[in-house]
C-alpha positions in Angstrom: -43.5 -103.4 62.9 -40.0 -103.0 61.6 -40.0 -106.6 60.5 -43.1 -106.0 58.5 -41.6 -102.9 56.9 -38.4 -104.7 56.1 -40.3 -107.7 54.6 -42.3 -105.2 52.5 -39.2 -103.5 51.3 -37.6 -106.9 50.4 -40.7 -107.7 48.3 -40.4 -104.4 46.5 -36.7 -105.0 45.8 -37.5 -108.5 44.5 -40.3 -107.3 42.3 -38.2 -104.5 40.9 -35.3 -106.9 40.2 -37.6 -109.4 38.5 -39.0 -106.6 36.2 -35.5 -105.4 35.4 -34.0 -108.8 34.8 -37.0 -110.1 32.8 -37.3 -107.0 30.6 -34.6 -107.9 28.1 -35.9 -111.5 27.7 -39.4 -110.3 27.4 -38.5 -107.7 24.8 -36.8 -110.4 22.7 -40.0 -112.4 22.7 -43.0 -111.7 20.5 -44.7 -108.3 21.0 -47.7 -109.9 22.6 -45.6 -111.9 25.0 -43.5 -108.9 25.9 -46.5 -106.7 26.5 -48.2 -109.4 28.7 -45.0 -110.2 30.6 -44.0 -106.6 31.3 -47.6 -105.7 32.4 -47.5 -108.7 34.8 -44.1 -107.7 36.2 -45.1 -104.1 36.5 -48.3 -105.1 38.3 -46.4 -107.3 40.7 -44.1 -104.3 41.5 -47.1 -101.9 41.9 -48.7 -104.3 44.4 -45.5 -104.6 46.3 -45.2 -100.8 46.4 -48.7 -100.5 47.7 -48.1 -103.0 50.5 -44.9 -101.2 51.5 -46.6 -97.8 51.4 -49.5 -99.2 53.5 -47.2 -100.4 56.3 -45.5 -97.0 56.5 -42.3 -97.4 54.4 -41.2 -93.9 53.2 -41.9 -93.2 49.5 -38.2 -92.3 49.0 -37.2 -95.7 50.4 -39.8 -97.5 48.2 -38.6 -95.7 45.1 -35.0 -96.6 45.8 -35.9 -100.3 46.6 -38.0 -100.5 43.4 -35.5 -98.8 41.2 -38.0 -96.2 40.0 -38.4 -92.5 40.2 -40.2 -91.1 43.2 -43.0 -89.8 40.9 -44.0 -93.4 40.1 -44.5 -94.1 43.8 -46.6 -90.9 44.1 -48.7 -92.0 41.1 -49.3 -95.4 42.6 -49.9 -94.4 46.2 -53.6 -94.4 47.3 -53.4 -90.7 48.2 -53.3 -90.0 44.5 -56.1 -92.4 43.4 -57.8 -89.5 41.6 -55.0 -89.9 39.0 -55.9 -93.6 38.4 -56.7 -94.6 34.8 -60.2 -95.7 33.7 -61.0 -99.1 35.2 -59.3 -98.2 38.5 -55.8 -99.2 37.5 -52.9 -97.0 38.3 -50.7 -95.9 35.4 -47.8 -98.1 34.5 -44.4 -96.5 34.9 -42.9 -95.1 31.7 -39.8 -97.1 30.6 -37.6 -94.2 31.4 -38.7 -94.4 35.1 -37.3 -97.9 35.5 -33.7 -97.5 36.7 -31.2 -99.9 35.4 -29.6 -101.8 38.3 
């Protein structure tokens, strides 16, 4: 089980790093490309967070690995699905929630 948790944490770290690294390049692109690119990267991170949460990684560890505030993890975790936006999608993290690495 520890291997599964570590693998999930690694996926969260990688997704968070991709979002952070790609953000500047995406913002330099057209507005449409930036929006699509950032949404894609944020969705990849959200999915990695949900997998890590589902295998029992502590929310604090997930937040640290993702480079986001703990509130983002609480927003995305299934225990708070009632806060999901219309269409069943969880809210995207605000830009201020993404920590610079």
